[in-house]
C-alpha positions in Angstrom: 113.3 133.3 120.0 116.2 134.9 122.2 117.0 132.7 125.2 116.6 135.7 127.6 113.6 137.3 126.9 111.6 134.5 124.7 110.9 137.7 122.1 111.1 136.6 118.5 114.0 137.5 116.5 114.7 138.7 113.1 115.9 135.6 111.1 118.0 135.9 107.8 117.9 133.2 105.2 120.8 132.4 103.1 121.3 134.8 100.0 119.4 133.1 96.9 117.0 131.0 99.0 114.0 130.1 96.7 110.5 131.4 98.0 107.4 129.8 96.5 104.2 128.2 96.8 102.8 124.7 95.9 99.6 123.1 94.5 98.7 120.0 92.9 96.9 119.1 89.7 93.9 117.2 90.7 93.3 119.5 93.7 93.1 122.6 91.6 93.0 122.3 87.5 89.7 121.8 87.2 88.8 121.3 83.3 87.6 117.8 82.5 87.4 118.6 78.7 90.0 116.1 77.3 91.6 114.5 80.4 91.1 111.1 81.1 90.1 109.6 84.3 92.1 109.3 87.1 92.1 107.0 90.3 91.0 110.0 92.2 88.2 110.5 89.7 86.8 106.9 90.3 87.4 107.0 94.2 85.2 110.1 94.2 82.6 108.4 93.0 82.8 105.8 95.8 79.9 106.7 98.2 81.2 107.9 101.7 85.0 107.8 100.3 85.3 111.6 100.5 83.6 114.1 102.9 80.5 115.5 101.5 81.0 113.2 98.2 83.2 116.3 97.1 85.0 115.9 93.7 88.0 117.5 91.5 85.8 118.0 88.6 85.9 122.0 88.5 88.3 122.3 92.1 90.0 125.8 91.8 89.5 126.1 88.2 92.9 126.7 87.9 93.6 125.9 84.3 90.8 128.3 83.1 92.0 131.3 85.7 95.9 130.7 85.4 96.7 134.1 83.8 94.6 135.3 86.6 96.6 132.9 89.4 99.9 133.7 87.7 99.8 137.2 88.1 98.4 136.8 92.0 101.6 134.8 92.6 103.8 137.6 91.0 102.2 140.1 93.0 102.5 138.2 96.0 106.1 137.8 95.1 106.6 134.2 94.8 109.8 133.2 92.8 108.6 129.8 92.4 105.5 127.7 91.9 105.4 124.1 92.3 102.7 122.4 90.4 102.2 118.8 89.1 101.1 117.9 85.7 98.2 115.6 85.2 99.8 112.3 83.7 96.0 111.7 82.3 95.6 115.3 80.8 98.5 114.7 78.7 98.2 111.0 78.1 94.9 110.4 78.6 95.2 106.2 78.2 98.5 106.8 80.5 100.3 105.5 77.4 100.4 105.9 73.8 99.4 109.2 72.0 99.6 112.5 73.8 96.8 114.7 74.0 97.8 118.3 72.1 95.3 120.1 73.8 96.7 119.0 77.1 100.3 119.6 76.1 99.5 123.1 75.0 97.9 123.8 78.4 101.2 123.4 80.5 103.2 125.2 77.6 100.7 128.3 78.3 101.1 127.8 82.2 105.2 127.5 81.8 105.4 130.7 79.5 102.9 132.5 81.7 105.1 131.6 85.2 108.4 133.0 83.0 107.0 135.9 81.9 106.8 136.6 85.5 109.9 135.6 86.5 108.4 132.4 88.2 110.2 129.4 88.0 107.8 126.6 87.1 109.1 123.1 89.4 106.8 120.5 88.2 106.0 117.1 89.7 105.5 114.2 87.4 103.0 112.1 89.8 101.1 113.7 92.5 98.7 110.9 92.8 96.6 111.2 89.9 97.3 107.8 88.1 95.4 107.4 84.8 92.6 105.2 85.7 93.3 103.1 82.2 96.5 102.2 83.8 95.1 101.1 87.4 92.6 98.8 85.1 95.9 97.4 83.8 97.1 96.6 87.6 98.4 100.1 88.4 101.7 100.7 90.2 101.3 97.0 91.4 102.3 96.0 88.0 106.4 95.6 87.7 105.5 97.2 84.0 104.7 100.4 85.2 108.1 101.6 86.2 108.3 101.8 82.2 105.1 103.1 82.0 106.0 106.1 84.0 109.7 106.3 82.4 108.0 106.7 79.2 105.9 109.4 80.3 108.6 111.3 82.2 110.9 111.4 78.9 107.8 112.5 77.3 107.5 115.2 79.7 111.5 116.3 79.2 111.2 116.2 75.4 108.0 118.2 75.4 108.9 121.0 78.5 112.8 120.8 79.1 114.1 123.5 76.8 112.3 125.9 79.3 111.7 124.0 82.7 114.9 123.0 84.4 113.6 121.7 87.9 111.7 118.6 87.7 110.6 116.0 90.5 109.6 112.4 89.7 107.1 111.4 92.6 105.4 113.4 95.4 105.0 111.6 98.8 105.2 108.0 97.2 104.8 106.4 100.7 101.3 108.1 100.8 100.4 106.6 97.6 101.1 103.2 98.3 100.1 102.8 101.8 97.0 105.1 102.0 96.0 104.0 98.9 96.8 100.2 99.1 97.0 99.4 102.7 94.7 101.4 104.5 92.7 102.2 101.3 91.8 105.9 102.6 93.0 107.4 99.5 92.7 106.3 95.9 92.5 103.6 94.7 91.1 102.5 98.2 92.3 99.1 98.4 93.5 97.0 101.8 96.0 94.9 100.8 99.5 94.5 102.5 101.3 92.6 99.5 100.3 95.4 97.2 101.2 98.1 99.3 104.5 96.8 99.5 104.6 96.2 95.7 103.7 99.7 94.6 106.3 101.3 97.1 109.0 99.6 95.6 107.5 100.0 91.9 107.4 103.6 92.7 110.9 103.5 93.6 112.1 101.9 90.2 109.7 104.0 88.1 111.4 107.2 89.7 115.2 105.5 88.6 114.1 104.6 85.4 112.6 108.1 84.6 115.7 109.6 85.9 117.5 107.9 83.3 114.9 108.4 80.6 114.7 112.2 81.1 118.8 112.6 81.2 118.7 110.5 77.9 116.7 112.9 76.4 118.0 116.4 78.4 121.3 115.6 80.1 121.1 119.3 81.9 117.9 119.0 83.7 117.6 119.2 87.8 115.9 116.4 89.0 114.6 115.3 92.1 112.0 113.3 94.1 109.8 114.7 97.1 109.0 112.3 100.1 107.1 113.2 103.5 109.8 111.6 106.2 108.7 112.1 109.8 110.0 111.9 113.4 108.2 109.0 114.9 107.1 108.6 118.8 105.4 105.8 120.4 104.0 105.4 123.7 104.4 102.6 126.7 101.2 100.7 125.2 103.0 99.3 122.2 106.5 97.3 122.1 109.2 99.9 121.5 110.4 98.1 118.0 107.0 99.7 116.8 108.9 102.9 116.7 112.0 101.3 114.8 109.3 99.2 112.1 107.6 102.1 111.3 110.3 104.6 110.7 111.8 101.9 108.4 108.8 102.0 106.0 107.9 105.8 106.7 111.4 107.2 106.5 114.5 105.0 105.8 112.9 103.0 103.1 112.6 105.7 100.8 115.5 107.9 101.7 117.8 104.9 102.0 117.0 103.2 98.5 117.0 107.1 96.9 120.1 108.4 98.6 122.2 105.2 98.9 120.9 102.7 96.3 119.8 100.3 99.0 117.0 99.5 101.2 117.7 99.0 104.6 118.2 95.1 105.5 116.2 95.5 108.9 113.1 96.8 107.0 113.8 93.7 103.9 113.4 91.7 107.2 110.7 92.9 108.8 108.7 92.6 105.2 109.7 89.1 104.5 107.6 87.9 101.8 105.9 91.2 101.0 109.0 92.2 99.5 109.8 89.4 96.8 108.9 92.2 94.3 112.5 93.4 94.9 114.6 91.9 92.1 118.2 91.8 91.5 119.6 95.3 90.4 116.7 97.1 91.0 118.4 98.9 94.0 120.8 100.2 91.7 118.4 101.4 89.3 116.9 103.2 92.0 119.6 104.9 93.5 120.5 107.3 90.5 122.2 110.5 91.5 119.6 113.3 92.9 120.2 116.9 92.1 118.2 117.7 94.8 115.7 116.5 97.4 112.3 117.5 98.0 110.9 117.0 101.9 107.3 117.6 102.7 106.6 118.0 106.3 103.5 119.0 108.4 103.9 117.3 111.7 105.6 114.5 114.0 103.9 111.0 114.1 102.7 109.7 117.4 101.6 106.1 117.8 99.9 104.0 120.4 98.0 100.5 120.2 95.3 99.7 118.0 92.2 98.5 120.2 89.1 96.7 119.2 87.4 100.4 118.4 90.1 101.8 116.4 88.2 102.6 113.4 90.1 101.7 110.1 93.3 99.8 109.3 96.8 100.7 110.0 98.8 101.9 106.9 102.1 100.5 108.3 102.5 96.8 107.3 105.1 95.9 109.7 103.1 97.6 112.7 99.6 96.4 112.3 98.6 96.8 115.9 99.5 100.8 115.8 97.3 103.3 115.9 97.4 107.3 115.8 98.1 108.9 119.0 96.1 112.1 120.0 98.9 113.8 122.0 98.5 116.8 124.4 99.3 120.0 122.3 98.0 122.3 119.9 96.5 121.2 116.7 95.5 122.6 113.4 92.1 122.2 112.3 93.0 119.0 110.3 93.9 117.5 113.9 97.7 117.3 113.2 99.9 118.4 116.3 102.1 121.4 115.6 105.6 119.8 116.3 108.4 123.0 114.7 110.6 121.2 116.9 110.3 117.9 115.1 110.8 119.6 112.0 114.4 121.0 113.2 115.0 117.3 114.3 114.2 115.9 111.2 116.3 118.2 108.9 119.0 117.7 111.2 118.9 114.0 110.8 119.1 114.0 107.5 122.6 115.6 106.9 123.8 113.4 110.4 122.6 110.1 108.7 123.0 110.8 105.1 126.3 113.1 105.4 127.6 113.5 101.4 125.0 111.8 100.0 122.6 114.2 100.9 121.5 116.7 98.1 120.4 120.3 98.2 117.1 120.2 100.2 114.0 122.1 99.5 111.0 121.8 101.8 108.4 121.3 99.1 105.7 121.5 101.4 104.9 123.0 104.8 101.4 124.6 106.0 98.1 124.4 108.2 94.7 123.7 107.7 92.5 126.6 109.6 89.0 127.4 108.9 87.4 127.5 112.2 87.4 129.0 115.3 87.4 131.8 114.4 86.0 131.0 111.2 88.5 132.0 108.7 86.4 133.6 106.1 86.4 137.4 104.5 85.1 140.0 107.2 82.9 142.9 106.3 86.3 144.5 104.8 87.1 141.5 102.5 90.0 140.7 105.1 90.8 137.0 106.0 92.4 137.0 109.2 94.6 133.9 110.1 97.1 135.0 112.4 97.0 131.1 113.4 98.6 130.1 110.2 101.0 132.9 110.3 102.3 131.8 113.6 102.5 128.1 112.1 104.6 129.4 109.5 106.8 131.2 111.3 107.8 128.8 113.7 108.3 126.3 111.1 110.8 128.4 109.2 112.5 129.2 112.2 113.2 125.6 112.6 114.2 125.6 108.8 116.6 128.5 109.6 117.8 126.6 112.6 118.9 123.6 110.8 120.6 125.6 108.2 122.8 127.0 111.3 123.6 123.8 112.0 124.8 122.8 108.4 122.1 121.2 106.7 122.2 122.8 102.9 118.1 123.7 102.7 117.9 126.0 99.5 114.0 127.1 99.4 110.9 126.8 100.9 107.6 126.2 99.5 104.1 127.1 101.2 101.6 124.5 101.0 99.0 125.8 99.8 98.9 128.6 97.5 95.2 128.4 97.5 92.6 126.6 99.3 91.7 123.5 97.2 90.4 119.9 97.0 92.4 118.1 100.2 91.6 114.6 98.8 89.7 112.3 101.3 89.1 115.5 103.0 87.2 117.1 100.2 86.9 121.0 100.3 86.2 120.9 104.4 90.0 121.6 104.9 91.9 125.1 103.9 95.5 125.1 103.9 95.7 128.0 101.3 97.5 131.6 101.7 94.8 132.7 99.3 91.1 131.8 100.3 89.0 130.4 97.6 85.0 131.2 97.2 84.2 128.1 95.4 81.2 129.2 94.2 82.5 132.2 92.5 86.2 131.0 92.1 87.2 134.3 93.6 90.5 134.6 95.1 91.4 136.7 98.5 94.8 136.7 99.9 94.5 135.9 103.6 96.6 137.7 105.8 99.1 134.7 105.7 99.8 135.3 102.0 100.7 139.4 102.6 103.0 137.9 105.7 104.5 135.4 103.8 104.9 137.6 100.5 106.7 140.2 102.9 109.1 137.2 104.2 109.7 136.1 100.5 110.6 140.1 99.3 113.1 140.5 102.1 114.5 136.7 102.9 113.9 137.0 106.4 111.7 136.4 109.0 110.4 139.7 111.3 111.4 139.9 114.4 
């Protein structure tokens, strides 16, 4: 925006800026043949766990339709595709013998992407832990770090000659705390000590995975994807709650991955819950990163939990906190729209970590809209989702503003390429640039997809 007129101005991004879109394996792949169960398969079978009892058995049938989907990406001008590998698809038991058919499916997908000049950017873990490993204690067990490192080394050996850029984990905070403290996500536990153990063992697994992958392919570009967010509290809670939540949501992950140490105040807050941290672990976690992925959707707002507040707080050092509904526009999933917070977050990363901060990629950012008005194909087959366009435009302007202030942001991946299984929300929320008719698996690029394609092709936001 120009200050004098309030009119949006044209914004250009640096030369070489990467434009992509993102998905995750359980949310889109389908094709259960040969894939072992994961914790989300089990969670979906739990009555009441997922809206409408939805599950991921078919989802977007992406593996069967991958050739069409890759062509669609190319038609939209995408330069990169962030996906995740299903651990139980390539290792049905989590360890041991690999599945030749599972390995072959990703070989084919990567080949198709490269044939269309689209860079594949795989993430090794996007929450679909093999159920066989969950039955052995999952990431609550310290041994999980070596399970994951062995899996990571196999992926580097299998695909590292054609795939350069990898992430170890996606949003490990969510898997640890939504999965093990509040129980909203798989595996659906409510155990504070387990949640902290998972949070630590995920990072320990990340460190060991970086070592293992580099021992196999020294020239890979390796990173991790986290989901930090500015934290705000109202006057019903102790102001220290803001520091406590910021500690476990943000600084725990950033300090460990970038500085090789946990924040001392967070360790103090956790007390006996952090006995899982052993001497030498933090040095292992703090392996050098080639890049850092940041997922951002909204700032977080909190108030005091009351007797009528449903559920359990995922914030184990601030259990009396509850989400605060703020008076500002929201997406249809109920998340506030806070692009100014996105800019502030990116600038904070540079301010707090300086030379320790590697190049940053925005690995997820997007909005769920599907109602009022309904964003479904009209009589001409067009999906009008102008609200999503406005969301993307505002957040991309926030990225550009952060770049102007010196933050080294190298690329942006829209969430999501297509409508998909949105975890505990099932298919009730639509984040996609592309509309999916789940009954027919027809894909229809929305107005936002065509807008985003133009942004990607011109490397700029229109005025």
